[in-house]
Each structure stands twice: as structure tokens, then as C-alpha cells.
C-alpha positions in Angstrom: 8.3 7.9 -34.3 6.3 10.6 -36.1 5.9 14.2 -34.9 2.9 16.4 -34.3 2.5 20.1 -33.9 -0.5 22.3 -33.3 -1.1 26.0 -32.8 -4.3 27.6 -31.6 -4.3 31.4 -31.6 -6.1 33.4 -29.0 -4.7 36.8 -30.3 -6.2 37.7 -33.6 -3.2 39.9 -34.3 -1.2 36.8 -34.9 -3.4 35.3 -37.5 -1.3 36.5 -40.4 1.7 34.6 -38.9 -0.1 31.3 -38.4 1.4 29.6 -41.5 4.9 30.9 -40.8 4.8 29.7 -37.2 3.3 26.3 -38.1 5.8 25.8 -40.9 8.7 26.4 -38.5 7.3 24.1 -35.9 6.8 21.3 -38.4 10.3 21.7 -39.9 11.9 21.2 -36.4 10.2 17.8 -36.2 11.8 16.5 -39.4 13.9 13.8 -37.8 10.8 12.3 -36.2 9.3 11.7 -39.6 11.1 12.5 -42.8 9.0 10.4 -45.2 5.9 12.6 -45.6 4.2 15.5 -44.0 0.9 17.4 -44.0 -1.0 20.1 -42.3 -4.5 21.5 -42.0 -5.1 25.2 -41.6 -8.3 27.0 -40.6 -8.8 30.3 -42.4 -11.7 32.4 -43.4 -14.9 30.9 -44.7 -17.7 32.3 -46.7 -21.3 31.9 -45.3 -23.2 29.4 -47.4 -20.1 28.2 -49.2 -18.0 25.0 -48.8 -14.3 24.5 -49.3 -13.1 21.3 -50.9 -9.4 20.5 -51.2 -8.7 18.3 -54.2 -5.5 16.5 -55.2 -4.5 15.6 -58.7 -1.5 14.8 -60.9 1.2 17.4 -61.4 0.2 20.3 -63.7 -3.5 19.2 -63.7 -5.8 21.9 -65.1 -7.9 22.6 -62.0 -9.0 25.9 -63.5 -10.9 24.2 -66.3 -12.9 22.1 -63.8 -13.6 25.1 -61.6 -14.8 27.2 -64.5 -17.2 24.4 -65.6 -18.7 24.4 -62.1 -18.6 28.1 -61.5 -16.3 27.6 -58.5 -13.5 29.7 -57.1 -10.2 27.8 -57.2 -6.8 28.4 -55.7 -4.0 26.0 -56.8 -1.2 24.9 -54.5 1.1 22.6 -56.5 -0.9 19.3 -57.0 -3.7 20.4 -54.6 -6.4 22.9 -55.2 -9.0 24.5 -52.9 -12.4 24.9 -54.5 -14.9 27.3 -53.0 -18.5 27.0 -54.1 -22.1 27.3 -52.8 -23.1 24.4 -50.6 -25.8 23.5 -53.1 -23.1 22.9 -55.8 -21.0 20.5 -53.7 -22.7 17.4 -55.0 -21.9 18.4 -58.6 -18.2 18.8 -57.7 -18.2 15.4 -56.0 -19.8 13.8 -59.1 -17.2 15.5 -61.3 -14.4 14.1 -59.1 -15.9 10.7 -59.1 -15.8 10.6 -62.9 -12.1 11.6 -62.9 -10.1 8.7 -61.4 -7.0 10.9 -61.4 -8.6 13.2 -58.8 -9.3 12.8 -55.2 -11.0 14.8 -52.4 -8.6 15.4 -49.5 -10.9 17.4 -47.3 -14.1 19.4 -47.1 -15.4 22.1 -44.8 -16.3 25.7 -44.4 -12.9 26.9 -43.2 -10.4 24.0 -43.3 -7.8 23.5 -46.1 -5.7 20.4 -45.9 -2.5 19.6 -47.8 -0.1 16.6 -47.6 2.6 15.0 -49.6 5.7 12.8 -49.7 9.0 14.5 -48.6 10.6 16.5 -45.9 8.3 18.8 -43.9 10.2 21.9 -45.1 9.8 20.9 -48.7 6.1 20.0 -48.3 5.4 23.3 -46.5 7.1 25.2 -49.3 5.3 23.3 -52.1 1.9 24.3 -50.7 2.9 27.8 -49.5 2.2 27.2 -45.8 4.3 30.2 -44.7 2.0 32.6 -46.5 -1.3 31.2 -45.1 -3.2 32.8 -42.3 -5.9 31.6 -40.0 -7.0 30.9 -36.4 -5.5 27.5 -35.8 -3.5 24.7 -37.5 -2.2 21.2 -37.0 0.6 19.4 -38.7 2.3 16.0 -38.8 5.6 14.5 -40.0 5.5 10.8 -40.7 7.9 7.9 -40.4 6.2 5.1 -42.3 7.1 2.0 -40.2 4.1 0.0 -41.1 3.2 0.9 -44.7 4.6 2.3 -47.9 5.6 6.0 -48.2 2.7 7.5 -50.1 0.7 10.7 -50.1 -2.4 8.7 -49.2 -0.7 7.5 -46.1 0.4 10.9 -44.9 -1.5 12.8 -42.2 -3.7 14.6 -41.4 -6.7 12.4 -42.1 -10.1 14.1 -42.7 -13.3 12.0 -42.5 -15.8 14.7 -41.7 -16.5 18.4 -42.5 -13.9 20.7 -41.0 -12.5 17.8 -38.9 -9.1 16.2 -39.2 -6.8 14.2 -37.0 -3.1 13.5 -36.6 -1.7 10.7 -34.6 1.6 9.5 -33.0 1.4 5.9 -32.0 -0.2 2.7 -33.1 -3.7 1.1 -32.8 -4.0 -2.7 -32.4 -7.7 -3.1 -33.1 -8.1 -0.7 -36.1 -9.2 -3.4 -38.5 -12.0 -4.5 -36.3 -13.1 -0.9 -35.7 -12.9 -0.2 -39.4 -15.3 -3.1 -40.2 -17.7 -1.9 -37.5 -17.6 1.7 -38.9 -18.1 0.5 -42.5 -21.4 -1.1 -41.3 -22.3 2.5 -40.2 -21.6 3.7 -43.8 -18.3 5.3 -43.0 -15.9 5.2 -46.0 -12.2 4.7 -45.8 -9.6 5.4 -48.5 -6.5 3.7 -46.9 -5.5 1.0 -44.5 -3.9 3.5 -42.1 -5.0 3.1 -38.5 -5.1 6.9 -38.1 -7.9 7.2 -40.7 -9.9 4.7 -38.6 -9.4 6.9 -35.5 -10.6 10.0 -37.5 -13.5 8.0 -38.8 -14.5 6.9 -35.3 -14.6 10.5 -34.1 -16.6 11.5 -37.2 -19.1 8.8 -36.6 -19.6 9.8 -33.0 -20.0 13.4 -34.0 -22.5 12.4 -36.6 -24.5 10.5 -34.0 -24.7 13.7 -31.9 -21.8 13.5 -29.5 -19.8 16.5 -28.6 -16.0 16.5 -29.5 -15.3 15.9 -25.8 -17.7 13.0 -25.6 -16.3 11.5 -28.9 -12.7 11.7 -27.6 -13.8 10.1 -24.3 -15.5 7.3 -26.3 -12.2 6.7 -28.1 -10.6 5.8 -24.8 -13.1 2.9 -24.5 -13.0 1.8 -28.1 -9.5 2.3 -29.6 -6.9 0.0 -28.2 -3.2 0.8 -28.5 -0.9 3.7 -27.7 -1.6 7.1 -29.1 -1.5 10.8 -28.9 -4.2 12.5 -31.0 -4.5 16.1 -32.0 -7.9 16.9 -33.6 -8.8 20.0 -35.6 -12.3 21.2 -35.9 -13.9 24.3 -37.3 -13.7 26.2 -34.0 -10.5 24.8 -32.4 -8.6 21.7 -31.5 -8.5 18.9 -29.0 -5.7 16.7 -27.5 -6.0 13.2 -26.2 -3.4 10.7 -25.0 -4.0 7.1 -24.2 -4.0 5.9 -20.5 -0.3 4.8 -20.7 0.9 7.9 -22.6 4.2 6.5 -23.7 4.4 8.8 -26.7 6.0 12.2 -26.0 3.9 15.4 -25.9 4.4 18.9 -24.5 2.1 21.9 -24.5 2.6 25.6 -23.9 0.0 28.3 -23.2 0.3 32.0 -23.2 -2.2 34.9 -23.4 -1.7 34.7 -27.2 -1.9 31.1 -28.1 -1.9 27.4 -27.1 0.8 25.3 -28.8 1.4 21.5 -29.0 4.5 19.7 -30.0 5.8 16.1 -29.8 8.9 17.7 -28.3 9.7 21.0 -26.6 12.1 22.1 -29.4 9.1 22.4 -31.8 7.8 25.2 -29.5 11.1 26.9 -28.6 11.0 29.7 -31.2 7.4 30.8 -30.7 6.9 34.4 -29.7 6.7 34.9 -26.0 7.6 31.3 -25.3 9.8 32.3 -22.3 6.6 33.4 -20.4 4.5 30.4 -21.4 2.9 27.9 -19.0 4.3 24.5 -19.9 2.7 21.2 -19.2 2.5 17.6 -20.3 -1.0 16.5 -21.2 -2.2 14.0 -18.7 -3.0 10.4 -19.6 -6.7 9.8 -20.7 -7.7 13.4 -20.2 -9.4 15.4 -23.0 -8.1 18.9 -23.6 -10.1 21.3 -25.8 -9.6 24.9 -26.9 -12.3 26.5 -29.0 -13.3 29.9 -30.5 -16.9 30.9 -30.5 -18.6 29.5 -33.6 
């Protein structure tokens, strides 16, 4: 099962509503994945600064760590977004490495990423998604059919700066691909096949491929059935496997591009009655991006 949503805004006047719209879309997908949920949202960045989303135990004193590093810090339940000069990022990584109760969920200049166990509506409320603004977002609801229900297993997975991926489907060769990527110094935190897909794209991007080229390479390397929605600093991409047995629908208007595992995730978006609807074609890369 599992459900995916994505929203890319063309109209800047809608940016303040991005979180509210994404939350509503994600909640509609609850019965496709009630075990855990997560989302990535791309908001404003500060030139020369990096954002790092951390996760810790309930009631952890993130403010103390932020003060010690001279970083800005916004707490969202058991996650916190640290903002600090790029030159100080190594110090934060070292501090997290010395605290086994903490983990880094994502890094980037604009991306903030949150995920947890529970219904999508509850996860969205825990982290305050409805109040967040930005240019684009992706989200995922998970039905854990192949592993335990944990926050670590929840989507999205981020394996590169400002890059994340959500996935509906299953990969058959992910263990082999993981071993190959580990020889290329890629690091994985879970056994989830989606993290391998994210890591493969990160590796291709690191080697100089464009996102379109990296997604095209995934068709040759990743075996299984899948629908991917990938978030980047400037936009998002969509890719389905050559068989495309997993459901997917998209809608495009003058104001936005929206993705949903089912039409009902899109039904309440503004201006949806005038949207151009289409089903992403098998093995075709779709990209929408803002100017960097």
C-alpha cells in the first residue's frame, strides 16, 4: 500500500498555504498507510547557512545544544531544526555523534524533514505542518508490510543535501545495490529499500549527473515496482517503473503541480476543477523546478 503526496507551487501567493494544503492531502491518504508518516517541506534559506533537522527523545533540551554551538533552533516536538553557518556544520555533526540519543534526519539549505509513528493527521499536528510555508513539499504515509513500525522506517529518506525521496512499491535487488553503494562510501541508517533508492540518486548526483539523468539510471539499476517522488532544493521529480502497477495521478494548473497516489488526495486543492489531470507514464521522468 503506502500513499504519496507532493505539491509544487508555481504561484508564490500560495506559499503561506503550502503546509495546510499538504497536511490535508496527506491526511486523506491515511488508509493507505496508517503506521507512520512523514514530510519534507522546502522553505526559506539563509545564504551561507545550513539547516539540519535533528531527532531526539521526548523533551530533549535542544536549546542547550544550540546555544553551545551558536546556532538558531526551532523545536517541533521531538525534532528540531538547527540553522548555522556552513563552517559550523562539522561541529554540530561531531556533537550529534557524541550523543547516541540524537540523530540527524536531514540537511540542506532549505529543506526541513519530519517523520514519526502514527496516523498522518497526528504526525502533521505534532510537527505543526499546517503552519509551515514554502515553495514545495512531499509527504508519505506508510503501511509497514516488510519491517517493524518505527520512526527510522518512516519516509521520506534523505541521503543528500536538500534531497529526499518517498516510495510506493518494493525493490527486489536493494541489498545488492546497498552493498555496491557502501563501497562508494554511501552510509545507510536502515534496511529499508527506499533509503537505498535515495542513496542511489544521491550517489549519481554526487558523481555529476543531473536529477533527470540520475532518475533515468535508476530505471537501469533498481529492480522492482515503484513510484518515486523526489524532492530537491529547486523542485521535485516523479518516476514510475516500466510496469507502473502502483497507482499515481497528477494535476497541473497555473498555480501548482500536485501528485497523489489517488485522485481523492487532490480533490480539495484550490482550482482543482480546472486542472489538467494525467497519469504519469511508465519509465518517464517528470521534473518541475524553480530557478535556483
